C-alpha positions in Angstrom: 0.0 0.0 0.0 2.8 2.4 0.9 4.8 1.7 -2.3 1.8 1.5 -4.6 1.9 4.0 -7.5 -1.5 5.7 -7.0 -0.8 8.6 -9.5 0.8 8.4 -12.9 3.2 11.0 -14.3 0.5 11.9 -16.8 -2.0 12.5 -14.0 0.6 14.6 -12.1 1.1 16.7 -15.2 -2.6 17.4 -15.3 -2.4 19.3 -12.0 -0.7 22.2 -13.9 -3.7 22.8 -16.1 -6.5 21.9 -13.7 -9.1 24.6 -12.7 -11.6 24.1 -10.0 -15.2 24.5 -11.0 -18.2 23.9 -8.7 -21.9 24.8 -8.6 -23.8 25.0 -5.3 -27.5 25.6 -5.7 -28.7 24.4 -2.3 -30.8 27.3 -0.7 -29.4 26.4 2.7 -25.8 27.0 1.4 -26.6 30.0 -0.8 -28.7 32.0 1.6 -27.4 30.9 5.0 -24.1 29.0 5.2 -22.1 30.9 2.6 -22.9 34.3 4.1 -22.0 32.8 7.5 -18.7 31.4 6.2 -17.9 34.7 4.5 -18.3 36.3 7.9 -16.2 33.7 9.7 -13.3 33.7 7.3 -12.6 37.4 7.9 -11.5 36.5 11.5 -8.9 34.0 10.3 -5.3 35.2 10.1 -3.9 35.3 6.6 -0.9 33.2 7.7 -3.3 30.3 8.5 -2.9 27.6 5.8 -6.2 26.4 4.2 -5.0 22.8 4.4 -4.5 23.2 8.1 -8.1 24.4 8.4 -9.2 21.3 6.4 -7.2 19.0 8.6 -8.4 20.6 11.9 -12.0 20.1 10.8 -11.3 16.5 10.0 -9.6 15.9 13.3 -12.7 17.2 15.1 -14.7 14.5 13.4 -12.1 11.9 14.4 -12.4 13.2 18.0 -16.1 12.7 17.8 -15.6 9.1 16.6 -13.0 8.4 19.3 -15.2 9.9 22.0 -18.3 8.0 21.1 -16.2 4.8 20.6 -15.1 5.1 24.2 -18.6 5.5 25.6 -20.4 3.3 23.1 -17.9 0.9 21.6 -20.4 -1.7 20.6 -23.4 0.6 19.6 -25.6 -0.6 22.5 -25.4 2.4 24.8 -28.6 3.9 23.4 -30.6 0.7 23.9 -33.0 0.3 26.7 -31.4 -1.2 29.8 -27.9 0.0 29.0 -25.9 2.8 30.5 -26.4 5.7 28.1 -23.8 8.1 26.7 -23.5 11.2 29.0 -25.3 14.3 27.9 -22.1 16.4 27.7 -20.8 14.0 25.1 -23.7 14.7 22.8 -23.3 18.5 23.4 -19.6 18.2 22.5 -20.4 16.0 19.5 -22.9 18.6 18.2 -20.5 21.5 18.6 -17.5 19.6 17.1 -19.7 18.4 14.1 -20.8 22.0 13.4 -17.3 23.4 13.8 -16.0 20.7 11.4 -18.7 21.6 8.9 -17.8 25.3 9.2 -14.1 24.7 8.8 -14.8 22.6 5.7 -16.8 25.6 4.4 -14.2 28.3 5.0 -11.0 26.4 3.9 -11.6 27.1 0.3 -12.6 30.8 1.0 -9.3 31.1 3.0 -7.4 29.7 0.0 -8.9 32.2 -2.4 -8.5 35.0 0.2 -4.8 34.3 0.5 -4.3 33.4 -3.2 -3.1 29.9 -2.3 -5.7 27.8 -4.1 -4.1 24.6 -5.6 -5.3 21.4 -7.1 -3.4 19.6 -4.3 -5.5 21.4 -1.7 -8.7 20.2 -3.4 -7.4 16.7 -3.5 -6.5 16.8 0.2 -9.9 18.2 1.1 -11.9 15.7 -0.9 -9.6 12.9 0.2 -10.4 13.6 3.8 -14.1 14.0 2.9 -14.1 10.4 1.7 -13.0 9.4 5.2 -15.6 11.6 6.9 -18.4 9.6 5.2 -17.5 6.7 7.5 -17.1 8.9 10.6 -20.5 10.7 10.1 -22.5 7.5 9.7 -20.7 5.7 12.5 -21.1 8.4 15.1 -24.7 9.3 14.4 -25.4 5.5 14.6 -24.7 5.7 18.3 -27.8 7.9 18.7 -30.1 5.0 17.6 -27.8 2.0 18.5 -28.4 -1.6 17.4 -31.0 -2.6 20.0 -34.7 -3.4 19.6 -35.4 0.3 18.9 -32.3 0.9 16.9 -30.8 0.0 13.5 -29.4 -3.4 12.6 -25.7 -3.6 11.8 -26.3 -4.8 8.2 -28.7 -1.9 7.7 -25.9 0.4 9.0 -23.6 -1.1 6.4 -26.0 -0.4 3.5 -26.5 3.2 4.8 -22.7 3.6 4.7 -22.6 2.1 1.3 -25.3 4.6 0.0 -23.4 7.5 1.5 -20.2 6.5 -0.1 -22.0 5.8 -3.4 -23.4 9.4 -3.4 -19.9 10.7 -2.7 -18.3 8.7 -5.5 -21.2 9.6 -7.8 -20.7 13.3 -7.4 -17.0 13.0 -8.3 -17.8 10.7 -11.3 -20.2 13.4 -12.4 -17.4 15.9 -12.2 -15.0 13.6 -14.0 -17.4 13.6 -17.0 -18.7 17.2 -16.9 -15.7 19.1 -15.5 -18.0 20.7 -12.9 -18.6 19.6 -9.3 -22.3 19.9 -8.6 -22.4 19.9 -4.8 -25.2 17.6 -3.6 -28.0 19.2 -1.5 -28.0 16.4 1.0 -24.5 17.2 2.3 -25.3 20.6 3.9 -28.7 19.4 5.1 -27.3 16.3 6.6 -24.5 18.1 8.5 -26.8 20.7 10.0 -29.4 18.0 10.9 -26.7 15.7 12.5 -25.5 18.6 14.7 -29.1 19.4 15.8 -29.8 15.7 16.5 -26.8 15.5 18.8 -27.9 18.6 20.7 -31.5 17.5 20.9 -30.3 14.1 22.2 -28.4 15.8 25.0 -31.5 17.7 26.1 -34.3 15.0 25.8 -32.3 11.8 26.0 -32.0 8.9 23.6 -35.3 7.5 24.9 -37.1 10.1 22.7 -35.9 8.3 19.5 -37.7 5.1 20.7 -41.1 6.6 20.1 -43.0 5.9 16.9 -43.4 8.9 14.5 -46.3 7.6 12.4 -48.1 4.3 13.0 -45.3 1.8 13.6 -42.6 3.9 11.9 -39.9 5.0 14.3 -37.2 7.7 13.9 -34.7 5.0 12.9 -37.0 4.2 9.9 -37.3 7.9 9.0 -33.5 8.3 9.2 -32.9 5.2 7.0 -35.5 6.2 4.5 -34.2 9.8 4.2 -30.7 8.7 3.4 -31.4 5.9 1.0 -34.4 7.7 -0.5 -32.6 11.0 -1.2 -29.7 9.2 -2.7 -31.7 7.4 -5.3 -34.5 9.9 -5.9 -32.4 13.1 -5.9 -28.6 12.6 -6.0 -28.6 9.8 -8.7 -31.2 11.4 -11.0 -29.5 14.8 -10.8 -26.1 13.4 -11.6 -27.5 11.6 -14.6 -29.4 14.7 -15.7 -26.2 16.9 -15.5 -24.3 14.4 -17.5 -27.1 14.1 -20.1 -27.2 17.9 -20.3 -23.5 18.1 -20.9 -23.8 15.4 -23.6 -26.5 17.4 -25.4 -24.5 20.6 -25.2 -21.4 18.7 -26.4 -19.4 19.7 -23.3 -18.6 16.3 -22.0 -15.0 15.8 -21.1 -14.9 12.2 -22.4 -16.3 11.2 -25.8 -16.5 7.4 -25.4 -18.4 5.2 -23.0 -15.2 3.5 -22.0 -13.5 6.7 -20.9 -16.6 7.9 -19.1 -16.7 4.7 -17.0 -13.0 4.5 -16.5 -13.1 5.5 -12.8 -15.5 2.6 -12.1 -13.4 0.0 -13.9 -9.8 1.1 -13.1 -7.4 -1.7 -12.5 -3.7 -1.8 -11.9 -1.9 -3.4 -14.7 0.2 -5.3 -12.3 -2.8 -6.7 -10.4 -4.9 -9.7 -11.1 -7.7 -8.5 -8.9 -11.1 -7.4 -10.3 -11.7 -3.8 -11.2 -12.3 -1.4 -8.3 -15.9 -0.9 -9.1 -16.7 -4.6 -9.0 -14.4 -5.1 -5.9 -16.7 -2.8 -3.9 -19.5 -5.4 -4.3 -17.6 -8.2 -2.7 -17.8 -7.0 0.9 -21.5 -6.3 0.3 -22.2 -9.9 -0.7 -20.1 -11.1 2.2 -22.0 -8.9 4.7 -25.3 -10.2 3.5 -24.3 -13.8 3.8 -25.3 -15.8 6.9 -21.6 -16.9 7.4 -20.4 -13.3 8.0 -19.6 -12.2 11.5 -21.5 -9.0 10.9 -24.8 -10.9 10.3 -24.1 -12.9 13.5 -23.4 -9.7 15.4 -26.7 -8.2 14.3 -28.6 -11.1 15.8 -29.5 -11.5 19.5 -27.1 -13.6 21.5 -28.1 -17.1 22.7 -28.3 -15.7 26.3 -30.0 -12.3 25.5 -33.2 -13.5 27.0 -31.5 -14.1 30.4 -32.0 -11.2 32.8 
């Protein structure tokens, strides 16, 4: 892994002519968050490197993950009959989550403010974003847990898969159109997660046990929103933007092979399947009855013993 050649010389040469292009049409971002970030960035010293801002925000999310891992290492603390996570942890998680979101919003503005925007900075930012997909889902999972009123571990895996799919889809869209269309779900999710942490600190995790409508609980709403938005909003919009670029003859790649290259990339020195297909292997394993994850999701043989 350390000695693997991730970037070719041809790709490195592309950094010299790369230009960042993004479109953000989310009303929450346009009318609320961007004005707020423009206000915040004025207080940052000009010597503060944008990449340091990016890394600091990422480490706040890592701190959230470590903190909740300590108090809820097996995702059972929110279940009935277990010792719950202290309220101050939820307050800290909500604050750290919003601070990380804010720093992720101002790092690019700081780069433009100090005339230090580089393709490497964007690569660093989005590389850390790919890791935060895991941290976001794992930490918010502690709110619901895996008990009777919570979300099963296999369901958690599919939620994580959908979040990563949306992230990859946005960058595949940019690969073909040359424009990063920022998904609406990102901003709404980050603000919602911060509020969920703070609300949990005030009302307790027991509130999430209650049914919302008929027999549907908050866990079901949470799962439906993530999976539903991905396949009814993110995926259709990405395909629409690519189709729009195709009709206007502005696609960056003329052939189907080139367009799908990120999904089928394979090292010439490797005999393993292409990366796109490799991502399906853990999914089939997770769903199999032989996997330890499936076993973990089931009640233990002594769970009925009080």
